[in-house]
PDB file with SEQRES, HELIX, SHEET and CRYST1 records, atoms N, CA, C and O in Angstrom:
SEQRES   1 A   74  MET SER ASP ILE TYR VAL VAL LYS ALA SER GLY ASP ARG          
SEQRES   2 A   74  VAL LEU PHE ASN PRO ASP LYS LEU ILE GLN SER LEU ASP          
SEQRES   3 A   74  ARG ALA GLY ALA GLY GLN ASP ILE ILE ALA GLU VAL LEU          
SEQRES   4 A   74  LYS THR ILE ASP ASN ASN LEU TYR ASN GLY ILE THR THR          
SEQRES   5 A   74  LYS LYS ILE TYR ARG GLN ALA TYR LYS ILE LEU ASN LYS          
SEQRES   6 A   74  LEU SER SER HIS HIS ALA GLY ARG TYR                          
HELIX    1 AA1 PRO A   18  ARG A   27  1                                  10    
HELIX    2 AA2 GLN A   32  ASN A   45  1                                  14    
HELIX    3 AA3 THR A   52  LEU A   66  1                                  15    
HELIX    4 AA4 SER A   68  ARG A   73  1                                   6    
SHEET    1 AA1 2 TYR A   5  VAL A   7  0                                        
SHEET    2 AA1 2 ARG A  13  LEU A  15 -1                                        
CRYST1    1.000    1.000    1.000  90.00  90.00  90.00 P 1           1          
ATOM      1  N   MET A   1      94.977  72.533  91.523  1.00  0.00           N  
ATOM      2  CA  MET A   1      96.314  73.273  91.556  1.00  0.00           C  
ATOM      3  C   MET A   1      96.747  73.285  93.082  1.00  0.00           C  
ATOM      4  O   MET A   1      95.929  73.495  93.977  1.00  0.00           O  
ATOM      5  N   SER A   2      97.994  73.062  93.297  1.00  0.00           N  
ATOM      6  CA  SER A   2      98.590  73.109  94.498  1.00  0.00           C  
ATOM      7  C   SER A   2      98.951  74.669  94.799  1.00  0.00           C  
ATOM      8  O   SER A   2      98.900  75.524  93.915  1.00  0.00           O  
ATOM      9  N   ASP A   3      99.295  74.925  96.048  1.00  0.00           N  
ATOM     10  CA  ASP A   3      99.594  76.290  96.455  1.00  0.00           C  
ATOM     11  C   ASP A   3     100.832  76.778  95.738  1.00  0.00           C  
ATOM     12  O   ASP A   3     101.911  76.196  95.857  1.00  0.00           O  
ATOM     13  N   ILE A   4     100.659  77.857  94.991  1.00  0.00           N  
ATOM     14  CA  ILE A   4     101.768  78.443  94.258  1.00  0.00           C  
ATOM     15  C   ILE A   4     101.965  79.841  94.869  1.00  0.00           C  
ATOM     16  O   ILE A   4     101.010  80.610  94.986  1.00  0.00           O  
ATOM     17  N   TYR A   5     103.254  80.177  95.273  1.00  0.00           N  
ATOM     18  CA  TYR A   5     103.565  81.438  95.883  1.00  0.00           C  
ATOM     19  C   TYR A   5     104.334  82.218  94.737  1.00  0.00           C  
ATOM     20  O   TYR A   5     105.251  81.725  94.079  1.00  0.00           O  
ATOM     21  N   VAL A   6     103.825  83.530  94.585  1.00  0.00           N  
ATOM     22  CA  VAL A   6     104.457  84.384  93.616  1.00  0.00           C  
ATOM     23  C   VAL A   6     105.138  85.525  94.387  1.00  0.00           C  
ATOM     24  O   VAL A   6     104.744  85.848  95.508  1.00  0.00           O  
ATOM     25  N   VAL A   7     106.164  86.129  93.772  1.00  0.00           N  
ATOM     26  CA  VAL A   7     106.932  87.224  94.327  1.00  0.00           C  
ATOM     27  C   VAL A   7     106.529  88.430  93.753  1.00  0.00           C  
ATOM     28  O   VAL A   7     106.601  88.606  92.536  1.00  0.00           O  
ATOM     29  N   LYS A   8     106.047  89.407  94.647  1.00  0.00           N  
ATOM     30  CA  LYS A   8     105.665  90.686  94.158  1.00  0.00           C  
ATOM     31  C   LYS A   8     106.859  91.588  94.013  1.00  0.00           C  
ATOM     32  O   LYS A   8     107.961  91.269  94.458  1.00  0.00           O  
ATOM     33  N   ALA A   9     106.624  92.734  93.377  1.00  0.00           N  
ATOM     34  CA  ALA A   9     107.660  93.701  93.124  1.00  0.00           C  
ATOM     35  C   ALA A   9     108.413  94.140  94.370  1.00  0.00           C  
ATOM     36  O   ALA A   9     109.596  94.480  94.357  1.00  0.00           O  
ATOM     37  N   SER A  10     107.621  94.106  95.467  1.00  0.00           N  
ATOM     38  CA  SER A  10     108.189  94.542  96.774  1.00  0.00           C  
ATOM     39  C   SER A  10     109.134  93.450  97.355  1.00  0.00           C  
ATOM     40  O   SER A  10     109.886  93.729  98.289  1.00  0.00           O  
ATOM     41  N   GLY A  11     109.098  92.240  96.817  1.00  0.00           N  
ATOM     42  CA  GLY A  11     109.905  91.105  97.290  1.00  0.00           C  
ATOM     43  C   GLY A  11     109.043  90.265  98.117  1.00  0.00           C  
ATOM     44  O   GLY A  11     109.481  89.169  98.467  1.00  0.00           O  
ATOM     45  N   ASP A  12     107.788  90.662  98.503  1.00  0.00           N  
ATOM     46  CA  ASP A  12     106.886  89.774  99.306  1.00  0.00           C  
ATOM     47  C   ASP A  12     106.485  88.572  98.496  1.00  0.00           C  
ATOM     48  O   ASP A  12     106.224  88.633  97.295  1.00  0.00           O  
ATOM     49  N   ARG A  13     106.450  87.413  99.263  1.00  0.00           N  
ATOM     50  CA  ARG A  13     105.908  86.214  98.666  1.00  0.00           C  
ATOM     51  C   ARG A  13     104.480  86.022  99.175  1.00  0.00           C  
ATOM     52  O   ARG A  13     104.201  85.986 100.373  1.00  0.00           O  
ATOM     53  N   VAL A  14     103.563  85.897  98.148  1.00  0.00           N  
ATOM     54  CA  VAL A  14     102.140  85.757  98.491  1.00  0.00           C  
ATOM     55  C   VAL A  14     101.615  84.576  97.700  1.00  0.00           C  
ATOM     56  O   VAL A  14     102.177  84.184  96.678  1.00  0.00           O  
ATOM     57  N   LEU A  15     100.500  84.007  98.212  1.00  0.00           N  
ATOM     58  CA  LEU A  15      99.836  82.937  97.468  1.00  0.00           C  
ATOM     59  C   LEU A  15      99.205  83.459  96.160  1.00  0.00           C  
ATOM     60  O   LEU A  15      98.572  84.514  96.184  1.00  0.00           O  
ATOM     61  N   PHE A  16      99.353  82.770  95.041  1.00  0.00           N  
ATOM     62  CA  PHE A  16      98.832  83.203  93.798  1.00  0.00           C  
ATOM     63  C   PHE A  16      97.307  83.274  93.982  1.00  0.00           C  
ATOM     64  O   PHE A  16      96.720  82.349  94.545  1.00  0.00           O  
ATOM     65  N   ASN A  17      96.687  84.296  93.542  1.00  0.00           N  
ATOM     66  CA  ASN A  17      95.242  84.451  93.534  1.00  0.00           C  
ATOM     67  C   ASN A  17      94.760  84.755  92.051  1.00  0.00           C  
ATOM     68  O   ASN A  17      94.938  85.846  91.508  1.00  0.00           O  
ATOM     69  N   PRO A  18      94.184  83.763  91.509  1.00  0.00           N  
ATOM     70  CA  PRO A  18      93.836  83.952  90.094  1.00  0.00           C  
ATOM     71  C   PRO A  18      92.685  85.102  90.001  1.00  0.00           C  
ATOM     72  O   PRO A  18      92.528  85.727  88.953  1.00  0.00           O  
ATOM     73  N   ASP A  19      91.940  85.330  91.084  1.00  0.00           N  
ATOM     74  CA  ASP A  19      90.962  86.380  90.945  1.00  0.00           C  
ATOM     75  C   ASP A  19      91.536  87.721  90.587  1.00  0.00           C  
ATOM     76  O   ASP A  19      90.907  88.533  89.909  1.00  0.00           O  
ATOM     77  N   LYS A  20      92.767  87.942  91.064  1.00  0.00           N  
ATOM     78  CA  LYS A  20      93.360  89.245  90.821  1.00  0.00           C  
ATOM     79  C   LYS A  20      93.697  89.423  89.280  1.00  0.00           C  
ATOM     80  O   LYS A  20      93.580  90.511  88.717  1.00  0.00           O  
ATOM     81  N   LEU A  21      94.098  88.339  88.682  1.00  0.00           N  
ATOM     82  CA  LEU A  21      94.395  88.331  87.288  1.00  0.00           C  
ATOM     83  C   LEU A  21      93.046  88.412  86.579  1.00  0.00           C  
ATOM     84  O   LEU A  21      92.977  89.134  85.585  1.00  0.00           O  
ATOM     85  N   ILE A  22      92.012  87.772  86.971  1.00  0.00           N  
ATOM     86  CA  ILE A  22      90.752  87.820  86.299  1.00  0.00           C  
ATOM     87  C   ILE A  22      90.257  89.274  86.356  1.00  0.00           C  
ATOM     88  O   ILE A  22      89.811  89.778  85.326  1.00  0.00           O  
ATOM     89  N   GLN A  23      90.307  89.940  87.438  1.00  0.00           N  
ATOM     90  CA  GLN A  23      89.878  91.342  87.598  1.00  0.00           C  
ATOM     91  C   GLN A  23      90.639  92.199  86.674  1.00  0.00           C  
ATOM     92  O   GLN A  23      90.018  93.002  85.977  1.00  0.00           O  
ATOM     93  N   SER A  24      91.989  92.108  86.592  1.00  0.00           N  
ATOM     94  CA  SER A  24      92.732  92.993  85.700  1.00  0.00           C  
ATOM     95  C   SER A  24      92.413  92.794  84.272  1.00  0.00           C  
ATOM     96  O   SER A  24      92.362  93.749  83.497  1.00  0.00           O  
ATOM     97  N   LEU A  25      92.179  91.477  83.875  1.00  0.00           N  
ATOM     98  CA  LEU A  25      91.784  91.284  82.476  1.00  0.00           C  
ATOM     99  C   LEU A  25      90.358  91.786  82.137  1.00  0.00           C  
ATOM    100  O   LEU A  25      90.060  92.232  81.029  1.00  0.00           O  
ATOM    101  N   ASP A  26      89.512  91.680  83.167  1.00  0.00           N  
ATOM    102  CA  ASP A  26      88.136  92.240  83.055  1.00  0.00           C  
ATOM    103  C   ASP A  26      88.117  93.712  82.893  1.00  0.00           C  
ATOM    104  O   ASP A  26      87.384  94.284  82.086  1.00  0.00           O  
ATOM    105  N   ARG A  27      88.981  94.325  83.718  1.00  0.00           N  
ATOM    106  CA  ARG A  27      89.055  95.783  83.536  1.00  0.00           C  
ATOM    107  C   ARG A  27      89.542  96.238  82.193  1.00  0.00           C  
ATOM    108  O   ARG A  27      89.221  97.335  81.733  1.00  0.00           O  
ATOM    109  N   ALA A  28      90.308  95.400  81.575  1.00  0.00           N  
ATOM    110  CA  ALA A  28      90.878  95.766  80.194  1.00  0.00           C  
ATOM    111  C   ALA A  28      89.843  95.510  79.182  1.00  0.00           C  
ATOM    112  O   ALA A  28      90.039  95.850  78.016  1.00  0.00           O  
ATOM    113  N   GLY A  29      88.719  94.914  79.562  1.00  0.00           N  
ATOM    114  CA  GLY A  29      87.598  94.671  78.642  1.00  0.00           C  
ATOM    115  C   GLY A  29      87.550  93.277  78.023  1.00  0.00           C  
ATOM    116  O   GLY A  29      86.703  92.999  77.174  1.00  0.00           O  
ATOM    117  N   ALA A  30      88.454  92.410  78.447  1.00  0.00           N  
ATOM    118  CA  ALA A  30      88.465  91.161  77.829  1.00  0.00           C  
ATOM    119  C   ALA A  30      87.179  90.244  78.174  1.00  0.00           C  
ATOM    120  O   ALA A  30      86.708  90.278  79.311  1.00  0.00           O  
ATOM    121  N   GLY A  31      86.683  89.511  77.277  1.00  0.00           N  
ATOM    122  CA  GLY A  31      85.516  88.664  77.521  1.00  0.00           C  
ATOM    123  C   GLY A  31      85.873  87.441  78.276  1.00  0.00           C  
ATOM    124  O   GLY A  31      87.050  87.130  78.456  1.00  0.00           O  
ATOM    125  N   GLN A  32      84.829  86.708  78.742  1.00  0.00           N  
ATOM    126  CA  GLN A  32      85.054  85.538  79.564  1.00  0.00           C  
ATOM    127  C   GLN A  32      85.801  84.449  78.812  1.00  0.00           C  
ATOM    128  O   GLN A  32      86.554  83.686  79.417  1.00  0.00           O  
ATOM    129  N   ASP A  33      85.602  84.365  77.494  1.00  0.00           N  
ATOM    130  CA  ASP A  33      86.310  83.325  76.672  1.00  0.00           C  
ATOM    131  C   ASP A  33      87.788  83.683  76.652  1.00  0.00           C  
ATOM    132  O   ASP A  33      88.619  82.788  76.804  1.00  0.00           O  
ATOM    133  N   ILE A  34      88.150  84.923  76.477  1.00  0.00           N  
ATOM    134  CA  ILE A  34      89.559  85.350  76.382  1.00  0.00           C  
ATOM    135  C   ILE A  34      90.173  85.169  77.842  1.00  0.00           C  
ATOM    136  O   ILE A  34      91.299  84.691  77.987  1.00  0.00           O  
ATOM    137  N   ILE A  35      89.447  85.539  78.830  1.00  0.00           N  
ATOM    138  CA  ILE A  35      90.031  85.412  80.163  1.00  0.00           C  
ATOM    139  C   ILE A  35      90.282  83.983  80.569  1.00  0.00           C  
ATOM    140  O   ILE A  35      91.271  83.672  81.233  1.00  0.00           O  
ATOM    141  N   ALA A  36      89.364  83.106  80.159  1.00  0.00           N  
ATOM    142  CA  ALA A  36      89.524  81.686  80.417  1.00  0.00           C  
ATOM    143  C   ALA A  36      90.797  81.110  79.669  1.00  0.00           C  
ATOM    144  O   ALA A  36      91.570  80.341  80.241  1.00  0.00           O  
ATOM    145  N   GLU A  37      90.965  81.504  78.425  1.00  0.00           N  
ATOM    146  CA  GLU A  37      92.193  81.071  77.583  1.00  0.00           C  
ATOM    147  C   GLU A  37      93.526  81.606  78.331  1.00  0.00           C  
ATOM    148  O   GLU A  37      94.493  80.868  78.517  1.00  0.00           O  
ATOM    149  N   VAL A  38      93.487  82.871  78.716  1.00  0.00           N  
ATOM    150  CA  VAL A  38      94.720  83.415  79.374  1.00  0.00           C  
ATOM    151  C   VAL A  38      94.940  82.671  80.664  1.00  0.00           C  
ATOM    152  O   VAL A  38      96.068  82.274  80.956  1.00  0.00           O  
ATOM    153  N   LEU A  39      93.848  82.458  81.485  1.00  0.00           N  
ATOM    154  CA  LEU A  39      94.079  81.771  82.763  1.00  0.00           C  
ATOM    155  C   LEU A  39      94.600  80.305  82.519  1.00  0.00           C  
ATOM    156  O   LEU A  39      95.498  79.874  83.243  1.00  0.00           O  
ATOM    157  N   LYS A  40      94.096  79.577  81.584  1.00  0.00           N  
ATOM    158  CA  LYS A  40      94.445  78.216  81.292  1.00  0.00           C  
ATOM    159  C   LYS A  40      96.003  78.224  80.940  1.00  0.00           C  
ATOM    160  O   LYS A  40      96.766  77.435  81.498  1.00  0.00           O  
ATOM    161  N   THR A  41      96.432  79.121  80.018  1.00  0.00           N  
ATOM    162  CA  THR A  41      97.833  79.115  79.586  1.00  0.00           C  
ATOM    163  C   THR A  41      98.767  79.559  80.857  1.00  0.00           C  
ATOM    164  O   THR A  41      99.833  78.989  81.090  1.00  0.00           O  
ATOM    165  N   ILE A  42      98.307  80.536  81.581  1.00  0.00           N  
ATOM    166  CA  ILE A  42      99.102  81.039  82.747  1.00  0.00           C  
ATOM    167  C   ILE A  42      99.217  79.849  83.768  1.00  0.00           C  
ATOM    168  O   ILE A  42     100.292  79.557  84.292  1.00  0.00           O  
ATOM    169  N   ASP A  43      98.087  79.206  84.008  1.00  0.00           N  
ATOM    170  CA  ASP A  43      98.094  78.144  85.015  1.00  0.00           C  
ATOM    171  C   ASP A  43      99.076  77.098  84.659  1.00  0.00           C  
ATOM    172  O   ASP A  43      99.745  76.554  85.538  1.00  0.00           O  
ATOM    173  N   ASN A  44      99.193  76.791  83.398  1.00  0.00           N  
ATOM    174  CA  ASN A  44     100.223  75.654  82.921  1.00  0.00           C  
ATOM    175  C   ASN A  44     101.631  76.158  83.135  1.00  0.00           C  
ATOM    176  O   ASN A  44     102.567  75.359  83.177  1.00  0.00           O  
ATOM    177  N   ASN A  45     101.814  77.473  83.274  1.00  0.00           N  
ATOM    178  CA  ASN A  45     103.220  78.016  83.358  1.00  0.00           C  
ATOM    179  C   ASN A  45     103.681  78.472  84.755  1.00  0.00           C  
ATOM    180  O   ASN A  45     104.781  78.988  84.952  1.00  0.00           O  
ATOM    181  N   LEU A  46     102.753  78.242  85.721  1.00  0.00           N  
ATOM    182  CA  LEU A  46     103.017  78.744  87.028  1.00  0.00           C  
ATOM    183  C   LEU A  46     104.073  77.901  87.750  1.00  0.00           C  
ATOM    184  O   LEU A  46     104.159  76.696  87.510  1.00  0.00           O  
ATOM    185  N   TYR A  47     104.819  78.467  88.565  1.00  0.00           N  
ATOM    186  CA  TYR A  47     105.717  77.665  89.398  1.00  0.00           C  
ATOM    187  C   TYR A  47     106.023  78.532  90.671  1.00  0.00           C  
ATOM    188  O   TYR A  47     105.867  79.752  90.625  1.00  0.00           O  
ATOM    189  N   ASN A  48     106.442  77.922  91.765  1.00  0.00           N  
ATOM    190  CA  ASN A  48     106.743  78.677  92.899  1.00  0.00           C  
ATOM    191  C   ASN A  48     107.865  79.665  92.678  1.00  0.00           C  
ATOM    192  O   ASN A  48     108.893  79.332  92.087  1.00  0.00           O  
ATOM    193  N   GLY A  49     107.665  80.885  93.155  1.00  0.00           N  
ATOM    194  CA  GLY A  49     108.687  81.884  93.009  1.00  0.00           C  
ATOM    195  C   GLY A  49     108.552  82.703  91.694  1.00  0.00           C  
ATOM    196  O   GLY A  49     109.359  83.610  91.490  1.00  0.00           O  
ATOM    197  N   ILE A  50     107.662  82.456  90.875  1.00  0.00           N  
ATOM    198  CA  ILE A  50     107.389  83.173  89.718  1.00  0.00           C  
ATOM    199  C   ILE A  50     107.104  84.719  90.125  1.00  0.00           C  
ATOM    200  O   ILE A  50     106.452  84.966  91.139  1.00  0.00           O  
ATOM    201  N   THR A  51     107.553  85.621  89.402  1.00  0.00           N  
ATOM    202  CA  THR A  51     107.282  87.041  89.767  1.00  0.00           C  
ATOM    203  C   THR A  51     105.936  87.459  89.201  1.00  0.00           C  
ATOM    204  O   THR A  51     105.461  86.889  88.219  1.00  0.00           O  
ATOM    205  N   THR A  52     105.350  88.417  89.799  1.00  0.00           N  
ATOM    206  CA  THR A  52     104.098  88.959  89.257  1.00  0.00           C  
ATOM    207  C   THR A  52     104.404  89.693  87.987  1.00  0.00           C  
ATOM    208  O   THR A  52     103.526  89.756  87.126  1.00  0.00           O  
ATOM    209  N   LYS A  53     105.566  90.251  87.796  1.00  0.00           N  
ATOM    210  CA  LYS A  53     106.016  90.885  86.524  1.00  0.00           C  
ATOM    211  C   LYS A  53     105.939  89.808  85.336  1.00  0.00           C  
ATOM    212  O   LYS A  53     105.398  90.063  84.260  1.00  0.00           O  
ATOM    213  N   LYS A  54     106.489  88.676  85.621  1.00  0.00           N  
ATOM    214  CA  LYS A  54     106.542  87.609  84.669  1.00  0.00           C  
ATOM    215  C   LYS A  54     105.099  87.098  84.332  1.00  0.00           C  
ATOM    216  O   LYS A  54     104.847  86.712  83.191  1.00  0.00           O  
ATOM    217  N   ILE A  55     104.221  87.094  85.249  1.00  0.00           N  
ATOM    218  CA  ILE A  55     102.846  86.641  85.047  1.00  0.00           C  
ATOM    219  C   ILE A  55     102.225  87.706  84.181  1.00  0.00           C  
ATOM    220  O   ILE A  55     101.545  87.361  83.214  1.00  0.00           O  
ATOM    221  N   TYR A  56     102.418  89.002  84.469  1.00  0.00           N  
ATOM    222  CA  TYR A  56     101.827  90.028  83.710  1.00  0.00           C  
ATOM    223  C   TYR A  56     102.333  90.032  82.301  1.00  0.00           C  
ATOM    224  O   TYR A  56     101.535  90.256  81.391  1.00  0.00           O  
ATOM    225  N   ARG A  57     103.648  89.794  82.039  1.00  0.00           N  
ATOM    226  CA  ARG A  57     104.176  89.671  80.719  1.00  0.00           C  
ATOM    227  C   ARG A  57     103.518  88.556  79.860  1.00  0.00           C  
ATOM    228  O   ARG A  57     103.112  88.736  78.712  1.00  0.00           O  
ATOM    229  N   GLN A  58     103.456  87.372  80.549  1.00  0.00           N  
ATOM    230  CA  GLN A  58     102.828  86.209  79.915  1.00  0.00           C  
ATOM    231  C   GLN A  58     101.381  86.512  79.502  1.00  0.00           C  
ATOM    232  O   GLN A  58     100.940  86.210  78.393  1.00  0.00           O  
ATOM    233  N   ALA A  59     100.689  87.106  80.427  1.00  0.00           N  
ATOM    234  CA  ALA A  59      99.262  87.393  80.230  1.00  0.00           C  
ATOM    235  C   ALA A  59      99.143  88.405  79.011  1.00  0.00           C  
ATOM    236  O   ALA A  59      98.361  88.211  78.080  1.00  0.00           O  
ATOM    237  N   TYR A  60      99.961  89.466  79.096  1.00  0.00           N  
ATOM    238  CA  TYR A  60      99.905  90.411  77.949  1.00  0.00           C  
ATOM    239  C   TYR A  60     100.180  89.711  76.651  1.00  0.00           C  
ATOM    240  O   TYR A  60      99.411  89.924  75.714  1.00  0.00           O  
ATOM    241  N   LYS A  61     101.234  88.868  76.495  1.00  0.00           N  
ATOM    242  CA  LYS A  61     101.526  88.205  75.290  1.00  0.00           C  
ATOM    243  C   LYS A  61     100.351  87.354  74.823  1.00  0.00           C  
ATOM    244  O   LYS A  61     100.061  87.371  73.627  1.00  0.00           O  
ATOM    245  N   ILE A  62      99.715  86.676  75.608  1.00  0.00           N  
ATOM    246  CA  ILE A  62      98.487  85.838  75.202  1.00  0.00           C  
ATOM    247  C   ILE A  62      97.433  86.726  74.861  1.00  0.00           C  
ATOM    248  O   ILE A  62      96.770  86.442  73.864  1.00  0.00           O  
ATOM    249  N   LEU A  63      97.140  87.809  75.546  1.00  0.00           N  
ATOM    250  CA  LEU A  63      96.051  88.700  75.329  1.00  0.00           C  
ATOM    251  C   LEU A  63      96.324  89.373  73.953  1.00  0.00           C  
ATOM    252  O   LEU A  63      95.407  89.529  73.146  1.00  0.00           O  
ATOM    253  N   ASN A  64      97.546  89.752  73.710  1.00  0.00           N  
ATOM    254  CA  ASN A  64      97.876  90.445  72.468  1.00  0.00           C  
ATOM    255  C   ASN A  64      97.636  89.573  71.277  1.00  0.00           C  
ATOM    256  O   ASN A  64      97.242  90.072  70.223  1.00  0.00           O  
ATOM    257  N   LYS A  65      97.866  88.239  71.407  1.00  0.00           N  
ATOM    258  CA  LYS A  65      97.544  87.321  70.262  1.00  0.00           C  
ATOM    259  C   LYS A  65      96.049  87.106  70.061  1.00  0.00           C  
ATOM    260  O   LYS A  65      95.570  86.852  68.955  1.00  0.00           O  
ATOM    261  N   LEU A  66      95.370  87.212  71.120  1.00  0.00           N  
ATOM    262  CA  LEU A  66      93.878  86.927  71.064  1.00  0.00           C  
ATOM    263  C   LEU A  66      93.129  88.268  70.769  1.00  0.00           C  
ATOM    264  O   LEU A  66      92.138  88.230  70.040  1.00  0.00           O  
ATOM    265  N   SER A  67      93.523  89.361  71.263  1.00  0.00           N  
ATOM    266  CA  SER A  67      92.835  90.628  71.059  1.00  0.00           C  
ATOM    267  C   SER A  67      93.896  91.730  71.326  1.00  0.00           C  
ATOM    268  O   SER A  67      94.179  92.031  72.486  1.00  0.00           O  
ATOM    269  N   SER A  68      94.461  92.307  70.307  1.00  0.00           N  
ATOM    270  CA  SER A  68      95.382  93.352  70.472  1.00  0.00           C  
ATOM    271  C   SER A  68      94.705  94.646  71.033  1.00  0.00           C  
ATOM    272  O   SER A  68      95.414  95.419  71.677  1.00  0.00           O  
ATOM    273  N   HIS A  69      93.464  94.920  70.846  1.00  0.00           N  
ATOM    274  CA  HIS A  69      92.706  95.991  71.382  1.00  0.00           C  
ATOM    275  C   HIS A  69      92.685  95.887  72.959  1.00  0.00           C  
ATOM    276  O   HIS A  69      92.948  96.856  73.672  1.00  0.00           O  
ATOM    277  N   HIS A  70      92.382  94.754  73.405  1.00  0.00           N  
ATOM    278  CA  HIS A  70      92.324  94.562  74.910  1.00  0.00           C  
ATOM    279  C   HIS A  70      93.752  94.504  75.517  1.00  0.00           C  
ATOM    280  O   HIS A  70      93.989  94.903  76.657  1.00  0.00           O  
ATOM    281  N   ALA A  71      94.668  93.994  74.704  1.00  0.00           N  
ATOM    282  CA  ALA A  71      96.083  94.037  75.194  1.00  0.00           C  
ATOM    283  C   ALA A  71      96.606  95.412  75.455  1.00  0.00           C  
ATOM    284  O   ALA A  71      97.341  95.660  76.411  1.00  0.00           O  
ATOM    285  N   GLY A  72      96.194  96.337  74.547  1.00  0.00           N  
ATOM    286  CA  GLY A  72      96.566  97.729  74.757  1.00  0.00           C  
ATOM    287  C   GLY A  72      95.984  98.430  75.902  1.00  0.00           C  
ATOM    288  O   GLY A  72      96.554  99.382  76.434  1.00  0.00           O  
ATOM    289  N   ARG A  73      94.729  97.917  76.330  1.00  0.00           N  
ATOM    290  CA  ARG A  73      94.126  98.444  77.488  1.00  0.00           C  
ATOM    291  C   ARG A  73      94.757  97.831  78.752  1.00  0.00           C  
ATOM    292  O   ARG A  73      94.731  98.465  79.808  1.00  0.00           O  
ATOM    293  N   TYR A  74      95.315  96.633  78.672  1.00  0.00           N  
ATOM    294  CA  TYR A  74      95.870  95.871  79.763  1.00  0.00           C  
ATOM    295  C   TYR A  74      97.161  96.510  80.239  1.00  0.00           C  
ATOM    296  O   TYR A  74      97.792  96.007  81.169  1.00  0.00           O  
TER     297      TYR A  74                                                      
END                                                                             
């Protein structure tokens, strides 16, 4: 994957760090298989300038389809 910059709520542009998404999904209790599926789908939808809010929404939708219990915690 090439370098993708995301826009934070503050307006700052930072390099996308998949570890942050992994940590948040892990804190919600999602298993490694669910985390891998969410990451795969998010990775296919990333583009320069995407907002962290949009990434969160996409992750939530995917997580809700796979495990509504974990989505509620996310």
